[in-house]
C-alpha positions, 0 to 999 in steps of 0.5 A: 219351491213348488213341492214346498207349496204343495206338500209343505206346512200350510200348503195345498195338502194341508189346506184341503185337509182343513177344508174337509175337517171343516165340512165335517164339523159343519155337518156335525153342527147342523145335525146338533142344531136339528137334535136341539130344536127337536128336544126344545120342542119336546120340552115345550110340549112336556111343559104345556101339553097334558096329552103329550105328558100322559102319552110319554109317561105311558110309553116311557114309564109304563104308567096306567090309570087306576081303572085300567087292567093289564094283561100279560100274554106269554 
């Protein structure tokens, strides 16, 4: 009976495996929550902060002002 409790279906071995799986899922959820919060803040800044919009456009899209000159060095 003891072997069945430890190694059988829904036994201690299965319980420990499910706890480890749950802990991995919880850790993944925490990471996703942090990432979502960061993206939400970035979205808010993109909607309301002109300086952030300009900096993002320059960095990601390579946007330049008409009065700026681009110098490429080899």
